[in-house]
Every structure is written in structure tokens, then in C-alpha cells.
C-alpha positions in Angstrom: 19.3 11.0 -15.0 18.2 11.2 -11.3 14.8 11.6 -9.9 12.5 11.5 -6.9 9.3 9.5 -6.4 7.1 11.6 -4.0 4.2 10.1 -2.0 2.2 11.1 1.1 1.8 7.7 2.7 2.6 6.6 6.3 5.9 4.8 6.6 4.2 1.8 8.3 2.0 1.3 5.1 5.0 1.6 2.8 6.8 -1.0 4.9 4.0 -3.6 4.5 5.2 -6.1 2.0 1.8 -7.2 0.8 0.0 -3.8 0.8 -1.2 -3.1 -2.8 -0.1 0.6 -2.9 3.3 -0.2 -1.5 3.9 -3.0 -4.0 2.9 -0.7 -6.9 5.2 2.1 -5.8 8.1 -0.2 -5.3 7.6 -1.8 -8.7 7.5 1.7 -10.4 10.8 2.6 -8.8 12.4 -0.7 -9.7 11.3 -0.2 -13.3 12.7 3.3 -13.5 16.0 2.2 -12.0 16.2 -0.7 -14.5 15.9 1.8 -17.4 18.7 3.9 -16.1 16.7 6.5 -14.3 18.1 6.5 -10.7 15.1 7.1 -8.5 14.7 7.6 -4.8 11.5 7.3 -2.7 10.5 10.2 -0.5 7.4 10.2 1.6 5.8 13.3 3.2 4.4 11.8 6.4 0.7 12.7 7.0 0.2 14.7 10.1 -1.1 12.9 13.2 -2.2 16.2 14.8 -6.0 16.1 15.2 -6.4 19.9 14.8 -4.3 19.9 11.6 -6.3 16.9 10.2 -9.6 18.7 10.8 -8.3 22.0 9.4 -7.1 20.4 6.2 -10.7 19.3 5.5 -11.9 22.9 5.2 -12.3 23.9 1.6 -10.3 27.1 1.3 -8.0 27.2 4.4 -4.4 28.1 4.0 -3.4 25.8 6.9 0.1 24.5 6.1 0.3 20.8 5.4 3.4 18.6 5.7 4.6 19.1 2.1 7.7 21.0 3.1 10.4 21.8 0.6 13.8 20.1 1.0 17.1 20.7 -0.8 17.2 17.4 -2.7 14.5 18.7 -4.9 17.0 21.2 -6.3 19.3 18.7 -7.9 17.1 16.1 -9.7 16.1 15.8 -13.3 12.5 14.7 -12.7 10.0 14.2 -10.0 7.2 11.6 -10.1 4.3 12.4 -7.7 1.6 10.0 -6.7 -1.6 12.0 -6.1 -1.6 13.9 -2.8 -4.2 16.3 -1.4 -4.5 19.3 -3.8 -4.2 22.1 -1.3 -2.4 25.4 -0.9 0.7 23.7 0.5 0.9 21.2 -2.4 0.7 24.0 -4.9 3.4 26.0 -3.0 5.6 22.9 -3.1 5.2 22.6 -6.9 5.8 26.4 -7.4 9.0 26.2 -5.4 10.3 23.2 -7.4 9.8 25.0 -10.7 11.3 28.2 -9.3 14.4 26.6 -7.9 14.8 23.8 -10.5 13.1 25.0 -13.7 14.5 22.2 -15.9 13.0 19.5 -13.7 10.2 17.5 -15.3 7.2 17.0 -13.0 4.9 14.1 -13.6 1.7 13.6 -11.5 0.0 10.3 -11.2 -3.7 10.2 -10.7 -4.5 6.5 -10.0 -8.3 6.8 -10.8 -9.9 9.4 -13.0 -12.5 10.7 -12.7 -12.6 10.5 -8.9 -15.0 13.1 -7.6 -17.8 10.6 -7.2 -15.8 8.1 -5.2 -16.7 9.9 -2.0 -19.2 7.9 0.2 -19.2 10.1 3.3 -20.3 13.7 3.8 -17.1 14.4 5.8 -15.1 14.1 2.5 -17.2 16.7 0.6 -15.1 19.7 1.7 -12.0 17.9 0.5 -13.4 17.5 -2.9 -14.4 21.2 -3.0 -10.8 22.1 -2.1 -9.5 19.7 -4.7 -11.6 21.2 -7.5 -10.5 24.7 -6.5 -6.8 23.9 -6.5 -6.5 21.5 -9.4 -7.3 24.4 -11.8 -3.8 25.7 -11.1 -1.9 22.5 -11.6 -1.2 23.2 -15.3 1.3 26.0 -14.3 3.6 23.5 -12.7 2.9 19.9 -13.9 4.4 18.7 -17.2 2.4 15.5 -17.6 -0.3 13.5 -15.8 -0.1 9.8 -15.7 -3.5 8.2 -16.1 -4.9 4.7 -16.3 -8.0 6.1 -18.1 -8.2 6.8 -21.8 -8.2 10.7 -21.4 -5.7 12.6 -23.5 -5.8 15.6 -21.3 -6.7 16.1 -17.6 -7.0 19.5 -15.9 -5.6 21.1 -19.0 -2.4 19.0 -18.9 -1.4 16.4 -21.4 -1.4 12.8 -20.2 0.7 9.7 -20.4 -1.8 6.9 -20.8 -0.7 3.7 -19.1 -2.0 0.2 -18.6 -1.7 -0.8 -14.9 1.2 -3.1 -14.6 2.4 -5.7 -12.1 5.7 -7.3 -11.4 4.9 -10.7 -12.7 8.0 -12.2 -11.2 6.6 -11.6 -7.7 3.2 -13.1 -8.4 3.0 -16.9 -8.2 1.1 -18.7 -10.9 -1.8 -20.5 -9.3 -1.7 -24.3 -8.9 -5.0 -25.8 -9.8 -6.6 -28.2 -7.4 -8.7 -31.2 -8.4 -11.8 -29.7 -9.9 -15.4 -30.9 -9.2 -17.2 -31.0 -12.5 -20.3 -29.2 -11.4 -18.5 -26.5 -9.3 -17.4 -23.0 -10.3 -15.3 -21.1 -7.8 -14.9 -17.3 -8.3 -12.7 -14.9 -6.3 -13.1 -11.2 -5.7 -10.1 -9.5 -3.9 -10.3 -5.9 -3.0 -10.5 -3.2 -0.3 -14.2 -3.4 -1.0 -16.1 -0.2 -1.7 -19.5 0.6 -3.3 -18.0 0.8 -6.8 -16.8 -2.8 -6.7 -20.4 -3.7 -7.1 -20.3 -7.4 -6.1 -23.9 -7.0 -4.8 -24.8 -7.3 -8.6 -23.2 -10.7 -8.7 -24.8 -11.9 -5.5 -28.2 -10.7 -6.8 -27.6 -12.6 -10.0 -26.7 -15.7 -8.0 -29.9 -15.4 -5.9 -32.1 -15.1 -9.0 -30.3 -18.0 -10.7 -31.1 -20.4 -7.8 -34.6 -19.0 -7.5 -35.2 -20.2 -11.1 -33.9 -23.7 -10.3 -30.2 -23.3 -11.3 -28.2 -26.5 -10.8 -24.6 -25.5 -11.1 -22.7 -25.0 -7.8 -21.4 -21.4 -7.8 -19.1 -20.3 -5.0 -17.9 -16.7 -4.5 -14.8 -16.2 -2.3 -14.6 -12.6 -1.1 -11.2 -11.6 0.1 -10.4 -8.3 1.9 -12.2 -5.8 4.1 -15.4 -4.0 3.2 -16.4 -1.1 5.4 -20.2 -0.8 5.0 -20.7 -2.7 1.8 -20.5 -6.1 3.5 -23.8 -5.3 5.3 -25.5 -4.9 1.9 -23.9 -8.2 0.7 -25.1 -10.1 3.7 -28.7 -8.7 3.2 -28.7 -10.3 -0.3 -27.1 -13.5 1.0 -29.8 -13.8 3.6 -32.6 -12.9 1.2 -31.6 -15.8 -1.1 -30.1 -18.2 1.4 -26.7 -18.1 -0.1 -24.8 -18.6 3.1 -23.2 -21.8 1.9 -22.1 -20.4 -1.4 -20.4 -17.1 -0.3 -17.2 -17.2 1.8 -15.8 -14.1 3.5 -12.1 -14.8 4.0 -11.2 -11.4 5.4 -7.8 -9.8 4.6 -5.4 -12.4 3.4 -1.9 -12.2 1.8 1.1 -14.4 1.0 0.6 -18.2 1.3 -2.9 -17.9 2.7 -4.1 -15.9 -0.3 -2.3 -18.2 -2.7 -4.2 -21.1 -1.3 -7.5 -19.4 -1.9 -6.5 -18.5 -5.5 -5.6 -22.2 -6.0 -9.2 -23.1 -5.2 -10.7 -20.7 -7.7 -10.9 -20.8 -11.5 -12.4 -17.4 -12.4 -12.0 -13.9 -11.0 -14.3 -10.9 -10.7 -13.0 -7.4 -11.4 -15.1 -4.3 -10.4 -18.8 -4.6 -11.3 -19.8 -1.1 -10.3 -17.3 1.4 -11.5 -20.1 3.3 -13.2 -21.4 4.2 -9.8 -18.3 6.5 -9.4 -18.6 7.9 -13.0 -15.7 5.7 -14.3 -16.4 3.9 -17.6 -12.9 2.9 -18.5 -10.4 1.6 -16.0 -7.1 -0.2 -16.4 -7.6 -2.3 -13.3 -4.5 -3.3 -11.3 -6.4 -6.2 -9.7 -7.3 -7.5 -13.2 -3.6 -7.7 -14.1 -2.9 -9.5 -10.8 -5.7 -12.0 -11.7 -4.2 -12.5 -15.1 -0.7 -13.0 -13.7 -2.2 -15.7 -11.5 -3.6 -17.4 -14.6 -7.3 -16.6 -13.9 -10.0 -15.7 -16.5 -11.5 -12.3 -15.7 -15.0 -11.0 -15.6 -15.2 -7.2 -15.6 -18.1 -4.6 -15.3 -16.0 -1.8 -16.7 -14.3 -1.3 -20.0 -10.6 -2.1 -19.9 -7.8 -2.4 -22.6 -8.8 -6.1 -22.9 -12.1 -5.0 -24.6 -10.1 -4.1 -27.6 -8.1 -7.4 -27.8 -9.9 -9.7 -30.2 -7.8 -12.8 -29.7 -7.9 -13.0 -25.9 -10.7 -15.4 -25.0 -10.3 -15.4 -21.2 -12.0 -12.1 -20.6 -15.8 -11.4 -20.3 -17.3 -7.9 -20.1 -20.7 -7.6 -18.4 -22.9 -4.4 -18.7 -21.8 -1.3 -16.7 -25.2 -0.7 -15.1 -27.3 -1.9 -12.1 -28.7 -5.1 -13.6 -27.9 -8.3 -11.7 -25.1 -10.3 -13.3 -26.4 -13.0 -15.7 -25.1 -16.2 -14.1 -26.0 -18.3 -17.2 -23.6 -16.1 -19.1 -20.9 -16.7 -16.5 -21.4 -20.5 -16.7 -21.3 -20.4 -20.6 -18.1 -18.4 -20.4 -16.6 -20.9 -17.9 -17.6 -24.0 -19.9 -16.1 -22.6 -23.1 -12.8 -21.8 -21.4 -12.4 -25.1 -19.6 -12.8 -27.3 -22.6 -9.0 -27.1 -22.4 -7.0 -28.6 -19.5 -6.9 -26.1 -16.6 -3.1 -26.1 -16.6 -3.1 -25.1 -20.2 -5.6 -22.2 -19.6 -3.5 -21.0 -16.7 -0.3 -21.0 -18.8 -1.9 -19.1 -21.7 -3.3 -16.3 -19.4 0.0 -16.1 -17.5 2.0 -15.7 -20.7 -0.3 -13.0 -21.9 0.1 -11.1 -18.6 3.9 -11.4 -18.8 4.0 -10.1 -22.4 1.5 -7.2 -22.0 1.1 -6.3 -18.3 4.5 -6.6 -16.7 5.5 -3.3 -15.1 8.6 -3.0 -17.2 6.4 -2.9 -20.3 3.6 -0.8 -19.0 5.8 1.9 -17.6 7.7 2.5 -20.8 5.6 5.7 -21.8 6.9 7.4 -18.6 10.5 6.3 -19.3 10.3 7.4 -22.9 9.0 10.8 -21.9 11.6 11.4 -19.3 14.4 10.4 -21.7 13.0 12.5 -24.5 
């Protein structure tokens, strides 16, 4: 079988070795090829024309986007599409594929669902209006939707429910440094947005120390943060946490590994409820596990249903500050074992349950069925 993996991402982003989206796409394609499904990547390059960009934000315009049909689409058995803008041009592309290649299976991946409440700027509202209008027609052309939620159906289309997977071979297991007995170092890696909710953790830290807390808690924030860092700094200043919160900026490769080696616990999203998401198979959580880090999550994941995995803590999906005493208790229970043993157990679990070759099997099975 032969297929195409369609995206709408600039080539310069796809070429970045450490970019999260790029890594995920490449690992999907590698997994498909390993299973005998010869897959090529094709990217519709987003327009750099200012007028075109503005016009595409209008809710009901028919302005043609860059999703232009090309002949290779006629001769493939399947097409895997990572979510693009749901506009007239996208629907026209799908319609032409089904018309010219009716036996072709079309799978659409929606990385986060629901996503309507992820918008944080008024300028994005017209795009959501257009999305809602056009997605009602997707069922005519799309055979399956890949989701990392627990929804059995989205937009009237049956889903393939996946756990987010990582290529564990490409993620180095962390090397623990000498640990100071009274210190706890946590890491939070993200392209930070309001739904990551680390303000809840900072507020919890502040209240812990206001009450006379004695443990040394350090939070290492890695990545860029648009406007949310202003809110974080307000809380840091309010509680004088400047020496306990380290902003590392965007880091990757060896620099990021060195930060991971300092840390012995990781924070997944603490505020997904803010965007209406109450179940999320987090990609970052799987990367943390592949590193060998215990994970604290503020949203339900597949690990909530695993009874014998002791390296995962769920905190409430609401606006309450994180209970630092609970974090400390979790930490102390875990690290009764030697740190190398803890790292090894978490890493093995990630290899056995969250490697991409395993997680992507529902897609492979459907395409071969």
C-alpha cells in the first residue's frame, strides 16, 4: 500500500530537528513505513501573502487557499491529513480526492479535541466561526478521524482513538545528578499557553511557603510563553519566589538534557479544563516518561486507568492552587527507591506502552483492514 501524509506547515518548521510537531510527523511516517505502508510527506505551504492571510480569517469567504490538487493524489491507497484550516479550499480538495480516487481512505488527525476554547485572541474568532461552518461537511469525505481524546465519534465521523506516542529510541534516558536530600526539582516544558496552568503550581508554592514550608521546591520552566509569563511573574513577585523559579527559555538537544538531568519530577498541563478538555493523551507526558520522570497531571489521561503505575499523580482539574504537601508526599513515596531504579522502571513502561510503533497500530490496522 502507498499513501501520503499531508500537512500545512512551513518547510522551515518541518526542517527543525527539535521542533515537537516536526518530530511527531516524522515518527508517524517512520512507523507507517516500518509496517509496510509506504508513506510520503507532502506539505501545502502556508501563503505569505498578507492580503490572502487576512482574507482567510473571514468566516464565509471563498478565497482560495493553498490546498491545490496535484496528480499524486490519484494513485495512493490512503491519505493521512494533520488538521488544516477547515475552509472552502480544504473541502474542495477532499471532494476532488474522493471524486478522482474513490477507493482512497482518508484519515484526518485532530491533535486536540475539543479545541474551540483554545483561542485566546479576538482575531482568531472568525477562524473558529468558519471552522464550525465547514466541519459539518467533513463526514462526506473523511473515513476516520484520529483523536487523542476518548471520543468515539467527532463531527459525525467514527474515530480511531490513540495514545500519543514518542520514538523512545530518540529520547535519551536522563542521568540523575547527586540529589540534595531536602530539594525537589520539577520541570515544565511547553510552548506555554493559558491551558498549561502552571500559575496554579506557582500559587501553591507561594501558599506553601507562606505557611512556613521547609522543603526546597524548584520549578524549571522551559520554552516560550507569550503573555502567560507575565502572570507567572506576578505570582513569583507576590510570594518572593524568584530564587525558586528558573526560566530557561527555549532549549533543545544537549542543553535540554542537562536541565532534565537536574530534575526528578515533571509537570504536565494543569489547566486543560480552561479550554474545555477533560481527557488528553499528552505528548509531553510521554516524553517525560521516556526520560524516566514521574509525572503530575491536571487532566485525565490513560494513566488514570492504570492501577499498577505508581509514578503518576493526578491533581484536580479546576482553579484551586496545587497542594504542594501532596506533591512532596508523592515525591517521598517514589524516591524511597534508588533514583536510577525509578528512572529505569518509568522508562521501561514508556517503551512498552507509549512507543510510536505501538501507539500508531490502530491506524495501521484500519488501513490494512
